[in-house]
Z-matrix of the N, CA and C atoms (Angstrom, degrees):
N
C 1 1.456
C 2 1.499 1 109.36
N 3 1.338 2 118.76 1 126.34
C 4 1.419 3 123.41 2 179.90
C 5 1.540 4 111.41 3 -71.19
N 6 1.318 5 117.08 4 128.68
C 7 1.435 6 119.23 5 178.25
C 8 1.538 7 111.32 6 -67.29
N 9 1.389 8 115.15 7 143.56
C 10 1.485 9 120.46 8 -176.98
C 11 1.495 10 111.53 9 -54.75
N 12 1.353 11 116.86 10 -39.39
C 13 1.517 12 118.91 11 -176.16
C 14 1.506 13 110.34 12 -66.30
N 15 1.292 14 118.75 13 -32.10
C 16 1.477 15 120.99 14 179.90
C 17 1.556 16 108.50 15 -75.06
N 18 1.316 17 115.93 16 -41.15
C 19 1.498 18 119.67 17 179.16
C 20 1.484 19 110.65 18 -65.83
N 21 1.352 20 118.39 19 -37.00
C 22 1.428 21 120.35 20 174.89
C 23 1.498 22 112.64 21 -65.67
N 24 1.334 23 117.87 22 -35.07
C 25 1.412 24 123.40 23 176.45
C 26 1.527 25 111.90 24 -69.25
N 27 1.362 26 112.50 25 -41.60
C 28 1.488 27 118.11 26 -174.73
C 29 1.567 28 108.44 27 -130.54
N 30 1.349 29 116.37 28 75.70
C 31 1.506 30 118.79 29 175.05
C 32 1.551 31 109.79 30 -58.81
N 33 1.300 32 117.90 31 -27.40
C 34 1.476 33 122.94 32 -179.42
C 35 1.554 34 113.78 33 -61.23
N 36 1.352 35 115.75 34 -17.20
C 37 1.463 36 117.55 35 173.72
C 38 1.514 37 113.37 36 -54.36
N 39 1.317 38 116.45 37 -29.53
C 40 1.491 39 119.41 38 -179.57
C 41 1.499 40 110.18 39 -71.25
N 42 1.336 41 122.26 40 -11.46
C 43 1.411 42 122.98 41 173.71
C 44 1.532 43 113.60 42 -73.70
N 45 1.326 44 115.52 43 -19.21
C 46 1.471 45 120.67 44 178.21
C 47 1.556 46 108.69 45 -78.28
N 48 1.310 47 115.77 46 114.06
C 49 1.500 48 117.19 47 -173.77
C 50 1.535 49 110.73 48 -79.80
N 51 1.340 50 119.72 49 -24.54
C 52 1.430 51 122.11 50 -178.58
C 53 1.528 52 106.06 51 -81.02
N 54 1.346 53 114.90 52 111.46
C 55 1.492 54 121.33 53 -174.88
C 56 1.567 55 110.46 54 -59.95
N 57 1.254 56 117.29 55 -39.84
C 58 1.521 57 120.92 56 179.02
C 59 1.496 58 110.58 57 -60.15
N 60 1.291 59 114.93 58 -51.16
C 61 1.450 60 120.31 59 -179.31
C 62 1.565 61 112.56 60 -63.28
N 63 1.309 62 114.89 61 -39.63
C 64 1.492 63 122.02 62 177.44
C 65 1.516 64 107.77 63 -58.36
N 66 1.357 65 117.23 64 -48.96
C 67 1.472 66 122.23 65 -178.60
C 68 1.537 67 112.31 66 -63.70
N 69 1.324 68 117.59 67 -42.24
C 70 1.477 69 122.06 68 -179.61
C 71 1.553 70 109.12 69 -68.09
N 72 1.256 71 118.22 70 -36.41
C 73 1.451 72 120.97 71 177.66
C 74 1.513 73 109.35 72 -65.59
N 75 1.360 74 119.79 73 -45.29
C 76 1.395 75 123.13 74 174.96
C 77 1.536 76 114.14 75 -60.41
N 78 1.323 77 115.12 76 -43.85
C 79 1.413 78 118.86 77 -178.62
C 80 1.566 79 114.04 78 -64.72
N 81 1.358 80 112.19 79 -30.14
C 82 1.458 81 114.55 80 173.96
C 83 1.528 82 113.28 81 -64.90
N 84 1.262 83 117.29 82 -37.62
C 85 1.485 84 122.57 83 176.24
C 86 1.590 85 108.45 84 -66.20
N 87 1.356 86 114.83 85 -43.41
C 88 1.466 87 116.43 86 177.68
C 89 1.523 88 113.14 87 -60.07
N 90 1.290 89 115.69 88 -41.43
C 91 1.509 90 122.82 89 -178.82
C 92 1.579 91 107.29 90 -66.19
N 93 1.297 92 116.12 91 -43.10
C 94 1.474 93 119.50 92 -178.26
C 95 1.563 94 111.17 93 -64.10
N 96 1.312 95 113.90 94 -42.82
C 97 1.453 96 118.60 95 178.87
C 98 1.520 97 111.40 96 -66.46
N 99 1.339 98 116.64 97 -36.30
C 100 1.470 99 121.57 98 177.98
C 101 1.570 100 112.36 99 -64.37
N 102 1.325 101 114.57 100 -32.34
C 103 1.478 102 121.67 101 -176.84
C 104 1.541 103 110.69 102 -91.33
N 105 1.317 104 118.36 103 -11.90
C 106 1.409 105 121.67 104 -169.79
C 107 1.549 106 112.70 105 -95.70
N 108 1.284 107 119.70 106 156.74
C 109 1.444 108 124.74 107 171.82
C 110 1.575 109 108.09 108 -82.45
N 111 1.339 110 116.85 109 -18.33
C 112 1.449 111 123.43 110 -177.19
C 113 1.555 112 108.60 111 -82.30
N 114 1.349 113 111.74 112 147.02
C 115 1.482 114 119.90 113 177.93
C 116 1.532 115 106.02 114 -107.00
N 117 1.329 116 113.76 115 170.08
C 118 1.483 117 117.77 116 174.82
C 119 1.532 118 111.58 117 -58.54
N 120 1.317 119 115.78 118 -39.45
C 121 1.456 120 119.92 119 177.30
C 122 1.544 121 112.55 120 -60.80
N 123 1.352 122 116.45 121 -38.72
C 124 1.478 123 118.95 122 175.64
C 125 1.476 124 113.11 123 -59.10
N 126 1.342 125 117.85 124 -36.58
C 127 1.458 126 121.59 125 -175.79
C 128 1.530 127 110.17 126 -62.85
N 129 1.322 128 115.88 127 -27.50
C 130 1.480 129 120.71 128 -179.92
C 131 1.572 130 112.76 129 -83.39
N 132 1.321 131 113.59 130 -5.74
C 133 1.498 132 114.18 131 -177.17
C 134 1.580 133 113.16 132 -125.91
N 135 1.328 134 117.76 133 -24.99
C 136 1.468 135 119.30 134 179.39
C 137 1.518 136 108.58 135 -73.61
N 138 1.363 137 119.47 136 152.34
C 139 1.454 138 120.05 137 177.00
C 140 1.510 139 110.99 138 -70.49
N 141 1.276 140 117.97 139 152.91
C 142 1.416 141 122.41 140 -178.92
C 143 1.527 142 114.63 141 -70.02
N 144 1.323 143 114.98 142 -23.26
C 145 1.450 144 119.54 143 177.45
C 146 1.584 145 108.85 144 -140.78
N 147 1.305 146 115.07 145 151.59
C 148 1.427 147 119.29 146 176.06
C 149 1.540 148 111.63 147 -99.00
N 150 1.303 149 115.72 148 6.29
C 151 1.487 150 124.64 149 -175.55
C 152 1.494 151 113.91 150 -86.95
N 153 1.296 152 118.56 151 -6.25
C 154 1.473 153 122.39 152 -175.67
C 155 1.556 154 113.68 153 -112.25
N 156 1.276 155 116.86 154 7.38
C 157 1.459 156 119.12 155 178.25
C 158 1.527 157 112.07 156 80.01
N 159 1.355 158 114.33 157 -171.90
C 160 1.463 159 123.21 158 -175.05
C 161 1.509 160 115.18 159 -76.58
N 162 1.344 161 116.99 160 -10.09
C 163 1.510 162 120.03 161 -173.22
C 164 1.546 163 111.15 162 -84.00
N 165 1.317 164 117.59 163 -12.24
C 166 1.453 165 119.50 164 -174.83
C 167 1.548 166 109.40 165 -71.60
N 168 1.303 167 116.99 166 124.95
C 169 1.447 168 124.08 167 -179.59
C 170 1.481 169 116.39 168 -105.31
N 171 1.310 170 117.39 169 4.91
C 172 1.458 171 122.13 170 -178.87
C 173 1.470 172 110.01 171 -92.53
N 174 1.343 173 117.68 172 125.55
C 175 1.419 174 123.12 173 -172.17
C 176 1.606 175 110.63 174 -79.65
N 177 1.291 176 113.54 175 159.96
C 178 1.448 177 120.56 176 177.78
C 179 1.544 178 109.67 177 -53.16
N 180 1.272 179 121.62 178 -46.92
C 181 1.452 180 125.25 179 -175.54
C 182 1.557 181 110.30 180 -72.28
N 183 1.288 182 116.93 181 -37.24
C 184 1.494 183 118.71 182 178.73
C 185 1.561 184 108.84 183 -61.51
N 186 1.296 185 114.99 184 -45.74
C 187 1.505 186 118.51 185 -178.65
C 188 1.554 187 108.65 186 -68.91
N 189 1.323 188 118.29 187 -45.85
C 190 1.432 189 120.61 188 -173.36
C 191 1.587 190 108.94 189 -64.03
N 192 1.267 191 116.89 190 -45.76
C 193 1.494 192 119.06 191 178.68
C 194 1.529 193 112.15 192 -64.95
N 195 1.345 194 117.67 193 -33.86
C 196 1.443 195 120.20 194 175.20
C 197 1.522 196 110.47 195 -63.84
N 198 1.301 197 117.30 196 -44.63
C 199 1.465 198 123.40 197 178.69
C 200 1.532 199 108.28 198 -56.33
N 201 1.304 200 118.99 199 -48.51
C 202 1.477 201 122.66 200 -178.46
C 203 1.542 202 107.54 201 -60.86
N 204 1.310 203 119.53 202 -46.32
C 205 1.490 204 120.20 203 -176.36
C 206 1.542 205 111.28 204 -69.00
N 207 1.291 206 119.23 205 -36.74
C 208 1.428 207 122.38 206 175.85
C 209 1.541 208 111.44 207 -65.34
N 210 1.302 209 115.96 208 -45.01
C 211 1.478 210 120.67 209 178.05
C 212 1.530 211 111.26 210 -63.05
N 213 1.345 212 115.43 211 -42.78
C 214 1.450 213 122.51 212 -178.48
C 215 1.572 214 108.29 213 -61.27
N 216 1.297 215 117.83 214 -48.45
C 217 1.424 216 121.14 215 -179.46
C 218 1.548 217 112.66 216 -64.28
N 219 1.369 218 115.45 217 -41.31
C 220 1.435 219 119.39 218 177.19
C 221 1.543 220 111.43 219 -63.36
N 222 1.304 221 117.33 220 -40.24
C 223 1.419 222 121.49 221 -178.92
C 224 1.547 223 111.40 222 -64.59
N 225 1.337 224 114.75 223 -44.45
C 226 1.502 225 119.77 224 175.34
C 227 1.481 226 111.73 225 -56.98
N 228 1.317 227 117.22 226 -47.77
C 229 1.469 228 121.61 227 -177.04
C 230 1.552 229 110.50 228 -66.83
N 231 1.297 230 117.05 229 -37.13
C 232 1.481 231 117.69 230 177.99
C 233 1.489 232 111.51 231 -66.99
N 234 1.376 233 116.52 232 -39.31
C 235 1.481 234 118.60 233 175.96
C 236 1.528 235 110.78 234 -65.84
N 237 1.324 236 116.26 235 -36.27
C 238 1.495 237 119.57 236 -178.33
C 239 1.537 238 109.13 237 -68.61
N 240 1.284 239 118.96 238 -42.36
C 241 1.495 240 121.74 239 -174.08
C 242 1.524 241 111.84 240 -87.03
N 243 1.335 242 118.27 241 -38.55
C 244 1.478 243 120.69 242 -171.89
C 245 1.530 244 112.58 243 -100.45
N 246 1.325 245 117.13 244 -16.35
C 247 1.429 246 123.49 245 178.13
C 248 1.520 247 111.97 246 47.86
N 249 1.322 248 119.63 247 -123.89
C 250 1.444 249 121.57 248 -177.06
C 251 1.539 250 113.03 249 -82.14
N 252 1.304 251 118.25 250 -1.73
C 253 1.490 252 119.96 251 176.83
C 254 1.475 253 112.35 252 -73.18
N 255 1.363 254 116.12 253 -31.27
C 256 1.492 255 121.31 254 -179.44
C 257 1.446 256 107.00 255 -148.68
N 258 1.350 257 122.12 256 64.27
C 259 1.427 258 122.53 257 -175.58
C 260 1.507 259 113.13 258 -65.89
N 261 1.312 260 117.10 259 143.13
C 262 1.457 261 125.07 260 178.93
C 263 1.550 262 107.19 261 -115.08
N 264 1.345 263 113.47 262 120.97
C 265 1.458 264 118.71 263 178.07
C 266 1.520 265 106.01 264 -81.31
N 267 1.321 266 116.33 265 104.86
C 268 1.417 267 123.74 266 -172.23
C 269 1.529 268 112.82 267 -64.37
N 270 1.312 269 116.70 268 -38.60
C 271 1.511 270 117.38 269 176.19
C 272 1.526 271 111.43 270 -59.94
N 273 1.310 272 115.32 271 -49.11
C 274 1.480 273 120.35 272 -178.75
C 275 1.515 274 108.76 273 -61.06
N 276 1.344 275 118.09 274 -44.87
C 277 1.443 276 125.22 275 178.68
C 278 1.549 277 110.82 276 -54.48
N 279 1.326 278 113.78 277 -55.39
C 280 1.521 279 118.51 278 -175.58
C 281 1.514 280 111.51 279 -64.53
N 282 1.330 281 117.07 280 -44.98
C 283 1.466 282 120.53 281 177.66
C 284 1.503 283 109.27 282 -58.06
N 285 1.284 284 119.40 283 -48.60
C 286 1.439 285 123.71 284 -179.97
C 287 1.528 286 112.38 285 -62.53
N 288 1.277 287 120.41 286 -39.99
C 289 1.435 288 122.62 287 176.51
C 290 1.569 289 111.54 288 -64.71
N 291 1.339 290 114.92 289 -42.35
C 292 1.458 291 119.77 290 177.46
C 293 1.513 292 112.75 291 -62.67
N 294 1.351 293 114.90 292 -37.68
C 295 1.449 294 120.58 293 -176.14
C 296 1.525 295 117.10 294 -92.99
N 297 1.344 296 117.14 295 -5.35
C 298 1.446 297 119.14 296 -171.68
C 299 1.609 298 113.49 297 -56.16
N 300 1.309 299 116.01 298 -37.24
C 301 1.469 300 118.22 299 -179.81
C 302 1.508 301 116.12 300 -109.30
N 303 1.346 302 115.16 301 16.84
C 304 1.494 303 117.29 302 -176.72
C 305 1.539 304 112.38 303 -61.28
N 306 1.318 305 115.28 304 -28.28
C 307 1.469 306 121.92 305 177.87
C 308 1.565 307 113.67 306 -65.19
N 309 1.337 308 116.76 307 -21.34
C 310 1.408 309 119.63 308 177.81
C 311 1.542 310 112.31 309 -61.26
N 312 1.331 311 115.26 310 -23.79
C 313 1.458 312 118.24 311 178.72
C 314 1.546 313 111.41 312 -65.93
N 315 1.346 314 117.74 313 -22.32
C 316 1.445 315 121.39 314 176.16
C 317 1.542 316 109.00 315 -96.17
N 318 1.329 317 117.13 316 -24.73
C 319 1.504 318 121.02 317 -178.05
C 320 1.496 319 112.76 318 -75.81
N 321 1.352 320 117.21 319 -33.01
C 322 1.464 321 122.20 320 -176.08
C 323 1.530 322 112.77 321 -92.45
N 324 1.269 323 116.16 322 149.91
C 325 1.469 324 124.69 323 165.32
C 326 1.509 325 109.22 324 -131.97
N 327 1.327 326 117.97 325 165.03
C 328 1.449 327 121.67 326 176.13
C 329 1.535 328 107.30 327 -107.17
N 330 1.389 329 114.17 328 131.89
C 331 1.443 330 122.67 329 179.78
C 332 1.541 331 105.93 330 -131.82
N 333 1.290 332 116.00 331 115.52
C 334 1.501 333 120.44 332 -174.72
C 335 1.522 334 110.98 333 52.97
N 336 1.321 335 115.87 334 41.36
C 337 1.423 336 121.74 335 176.45
C 338 1.554 337 116.53 336 76.23
N 339 1.313 338 114.81 337 4.96
C 340 1.538 339 120.12 338 179.78
C 341 1.520 340 108.62 339 -112.68
N 342 1.291 341 115.54 340 144.34
C 343 1.433 342 121.94 341 173.71
C 344 1.510 343 111.96 342 -73.02
N 345 1.332 344 116.39 343 129.84
C 346 1.494 345 120.97 344 179.50
C 347 1.504 346 105.37 345 -137.79
N 348 1.341 347 115.41 346 163.66
C 349 1.441 348 121.59 347 172.22
C 350 1.548 349 107.56 348 -69.49
N 351 1.332 350 116.78 349 120.70
C 352 1.419 351 122.67 350 179.19
C 353 1.489 352 113.97 351 -82.22
N 354 1.359 353 119.30 352 179.60
C 355 1.454 354 123.25 353 178.20
C 356 1.536 355 110.71 354 -58.32
N 357 1.266 356 118.05 355 -46.09
C 358 1.499 357 124.00 356 176.97
C 359 1.509 358 109.70 357 -54.59
N 360 1.338 359 117.31 358 -49.53
C 361 1.377 360 124.65 359 -175.65
C 362 1.561 361 113.44 360 -67.63
N 363 1.291 362 116.40 361 -17.77
C 364 1.470 363 119.77 362 175.76
C 365 1.521 364 110.90 363 -75.99
N 366 1.344 365 117.28 364 -17.27
C 367 1.440 366 118.75 365 -178.60
C 368 1.566 367 109.59 366 -110.07
N 369 1.333 368 118.69 367 -34.48
C 370 1.473 369 120.90 368 179.94
C 371 1.481 370 111.14 369 -129.94
N 372 1.303 371 115.82 370 126.99
C 373 1.460 372 122.33 371 174.13
C 374 1.529 373 107.03 372 -78.18
N 375 1.341 374 112.45 373 164.04
C 376 1.472 375 120.11 374 -172.48
C 377 1.506 376 116.30 375 -63.50
N 378 1.369 377 122.59 376 -27.98
C 379 1.403 378 118.42 377 174.49
C 380 1.535 379 114.40 378 -61.15
N 381 1.308 380 116.06 379 -35.70
C 382 1.466 381 120.61 380 179.28
C 383 1.527 382 111.63 381 -72.19
N 384 1.335 383 115.69 382 -49.43
C 385 1.466 384 120.64 383 179.85
C 386 1.556 385 111.12 384 -63.88
N 387 1.331 386 113.35 385 -37.76
C 388 1.469 387 117.55 386 177.48
C 389 1.509 388 114.85 387 -62.42
N 390 1.280 389 116.72 388 -39.87
C 391 1.486 390 120.79 389 175.00
C 392 1.527 391 108.16 390 -63.16
N 393 1.312 392 115.97 391 -46.24
C 394 1.461 393 118.24 392 -178.82
C 395 1.534 394 113.13 393 -57.88
N 396 1.368 395 115.45 394 -45.81
C 397 1.447 396 120.14 395 178.06
C 398 1.537 397 110.31 396 -59.49
N 399 1.314 398 115.61 397 -49.07
C 400 1.482 399 122.79 398 -177.82
C 401 1.514 400 111.06 399 -59.38
N 402 1.299 401 115.06 400 -46.85
C 403 1.482 402 117.22 401 179.00
C 404 1.499 403 114.71 402 -59.88
N 405 1.339 404 114.62 403 -37.14
C 406 1.462 405 119.54 404 178.28
C 407 1.545 406 111.68 405 -64.53
N 408 1.296 407 116.13 406 -18.54
C 409 1.447 408 120.38 407 -179.01
C 410 1.544 409 113.02 408 -106.21
N 411 1.340 410 115.10 409 6.81
C 412 1.476 411 122.97 410 174.11
C 413 1.515 412 112.46 411 77.41
N 414 1.357 413 119.20 412 23.32
C 415 1.459 414 121.11 413 174.03
C 416 1.455 415 107.48 414 -64.80
N 417 1.388 416 118.42 415 138.85
C 418 1.444 417 121.48 416 179.96
C 419 1.520 418 115.10 417 -67.52
N 420 1.314 419 115.12 418 156.35
C 421 1.496 420 120.92 419 -178.71
C 422 1.513 421 113.70 420 -55.56
N 423 1.335 422 119.62 421 -34.12
C 424 1.463 423 119.54 422 -179.30
C 425 1.535 424 111.67 423 -63.96
N 426 1.306 425 117.19 424 -30.76
C 427 1.490 426 119.17 425 177.62
C 428 1.510 427 109.60 426 -81.97
N 429 1.345 428 116.38 427 -39.78
C 430 1.459 429 121.04 428 177.13
C 431 1.566 430 111.52 429 -57.86
N 432 1.319 431 112.33 430 -34.53
C 433 1.468 432 120.26 431 177.79
C 434 1.577 433 111.23 432 -61.31
N 435 1.331 434 115.31 433 -42.81
C 436 1.445 435 120.57 434 176.77
C 437 1.510 436 110.74 435 -63.61
N 438 1.369 437 119.13 436 -45.50
C 439 1.428 438 119.18 437 176.48
C 440 1.515 439 112.97 438 -58.47
N 441 1.363 440 115.33 439 -44.89
C 442 1.457 441 119.95 440 179.75
C 443 1.452 442 116.10 441 -62.53
N 444 1.359 443 117.74 442 -34.64
C 445 1.440 444 121.84 443 -171.77
C 446 1.546 445 116.84 444 -106.24
N 447 1.310 446 115.42 445 3.94
C 448 1.501 447 118.69 446 -174.45
C 449 1.557 448 110.34 447 -69.73
N 450 1.339 449 117.28 448 -27.34
C 451 1.429 450 119.55 449 -174.32
C 452 1.568 451 108.63 450 -103.33
N 453 1.313 452 115.73 451 -167.81
C 454 1.470 453 120.54 452 -178.12
C 455 1.501 454 114.28 453 -58.98
N 456 1.360 455 118.09 454 -29.12
C 457 1.451 456 122.32 455 179.48
C 458 1.531 457 110.64 456 -57.89
N 459 1.293 458 115.26 457 -29.00
C 460 1.493 459 119.18 458 -175.56
C 461 1.536 460 112.39 459 -78.50
N 462 1.322 461 116.32 460 -5.66
C 463 1.527 462 117.54 461 177.68
C 464 1.495 463 110.65 462 -67.98
N 465 1.289 464 119.28 463 -12.97
C 466 1.465 465 123.36 464 -179.14
C 467 1.523 466 113.17 465 -92.09
N 468 1.324 467 114.43 466 -6.12
C 469 1.472 468 120.50 467 -177.28
C 470 1.514 469 111.91 468 -117.16
N 471 1.368 470 112.94 469 165.02
C 472 1.494 471 116.95 470 170.24
C 473 1.471 472 108.58 471 -87.42
N 474 1.320 473 113.94 472 120.71
C 475 1.513 474 122.34 473 -178.12
C 476 1.538 475 110.49 474 -85.41
N 477 1.346 476 114.97 475 144.38
C 478 1.458 477 119.82 476 166.99
C 479 1.524 478 109.18 477 -73.35
N 480 1.319 479 116.07 478 166.57
C 481 1.465 480 120.62 479 176.73
C 482 1.546 481 110.35 480 -55.30
N 483 1.269 482 116.37 481 -45.19
C 484 1.486 483 121.12 482 -178.44
C 485 1.533 484 109.98 483 -64.18
N 486 1.321 485 115.18 484 -37.57
C 487 1.479 486 118.22 485 177.94
C 488 1.499 487 113.81 486 -66.75
N 489 1.378 488 114.63 487 -39.87
C 490 1.477 489 119.24 488 174.62
C 491 1.559 490 112.27 489 -58.58
N 492 1.320 491 113.42 490 -44.30
C 493 1.476 492 115.93 491 179.52
C 494 1.493 493 114.37 492 -61.24
N 495 1.327 494 117.48 493 -44.33
C 496 1.434 495 121.40 494 179.82
C 497 1.546 496 109.82 495 -67.27
N 498 1.298 497 115.53 496 -43.68
C 499 1.507 498 119.61 497 179.00
C 500 1.496 499 110.38 498 -55.42
N 501 1.344 500 117.49 499 -49.63
C 502 1.434 501 123.21 500 -179.14
C 503 1.530 502 112.24 501 -67.77
N 504 1.280 503 118.92 502 -40.54
C 505 1.474 504 123.23 503 177.38
C 506 1.509 505 108.36 504 -60.49
N 507 1.318 506 117.92 505 -42.58
C 508 1.455 507 122.34 506 -179.56
C 509 1.509 508 111.83 507 -64.98
N 510 1.360 509 114.12 508 -49.46
C 511 1.509 510 117.35 509 -177.07
C 512 1.479 511 114.61 510 -73.33
N 513 1.368 512 119.09 511 -28.21
C 514 1.414 513 118.44 512 178.06
C 515 1.543 514 113.44 513 -74.02
N 516 1.375 515 113.13 514 -17.18
C 517 1.462 516 116.96 515 177.48
C 518 1.558 517 110.30 516 -104.97
N 519 1.292 518 115.77 517 12.82
C 520 1.510 519 121.68 518 177.14
C 521 1.522 520 111.46 519 -119.82
N 522 1.353 521 115.68 520 -55.38
C 523 1.433 522 120.01 521 -173.67
C 524 1.542 523 116.14 522 -53.90
N 525 1.333 524 119.54 523 -41.16
C 526 1.459 525 117.74 524 179.35
C 527 1.594 526 111.90 525 -63.03
N 528 1.323 527 117.19 526 -31.45
C 529 1.455 528 119.51 527 174.97
C 530 1.533 529 111.58 528 -65.91
N 531 1.363 530 112.39 529 -44.65
C 532 1.478 531 120.81 530 -177.99
C 533 1.521 532 109.03 531 -61.50
N 534 1.361 533 117.70 532 -46.01
C 535 1.447 534 122.50 533 -179.24
C 536 1.611 535 108.94 534 -65.47
N 537 1.273 536 116.36 535 -47.31
C 538 1.480 537 120.66 536 -177.09
C 539 1.522 538 111.26 537 -61.03
N 540 1.316 539 115.14 538 -41.90
C 541 1.496 540 120.09 539 -174.29
C 542 1.538 541 110.96 540 -78.11
N 543 1.397 542 117.37 541 -15.40
C 544 1.453 543 118.19 542 179.70
C 545 1.523 544 108.72 543 -71.39
N 546 1.348 545 117.93 544 -21.43
C 547 1.416 546 117.76 545 176.76
C 548 1.447 547 109.24 546 107.92
């Protein structure tokens, strides 16, 4: 049973039709929150990235939910237009999009009320810690692949269609901020 606080954080979990995958996706967030110094409330206030400086006003959850929605709509359109020529597994896609940055909960710490890269994050970036958290909860390899390849580390691997969608949804909702805030 998905905890109410996780479902409030991620109402998009209900888009996952496979109940087992939905539960494992939610459990991964529960585990990350249990291991993190961050609270659910922090996720609504901390910036989604530390790479854009102090001027970024977009919260972790605003960005993450946008990525999920962009990936979801892209997956639906690809299934509509490409049908069986390039099928997108929507459950894998949605779970992967929801879990892509779950490892940031271990990567970040709060210092004087601000999110910073913590000691753990100095050694392991969130794609690695995210896969570790997901595997502990029994998340299937196809979803772990999305977590592992959504960021720059994935440029060295062959991505699945679902991984490409999440990767591009993530970067198209990040790079414009990075460019704008550079000046």
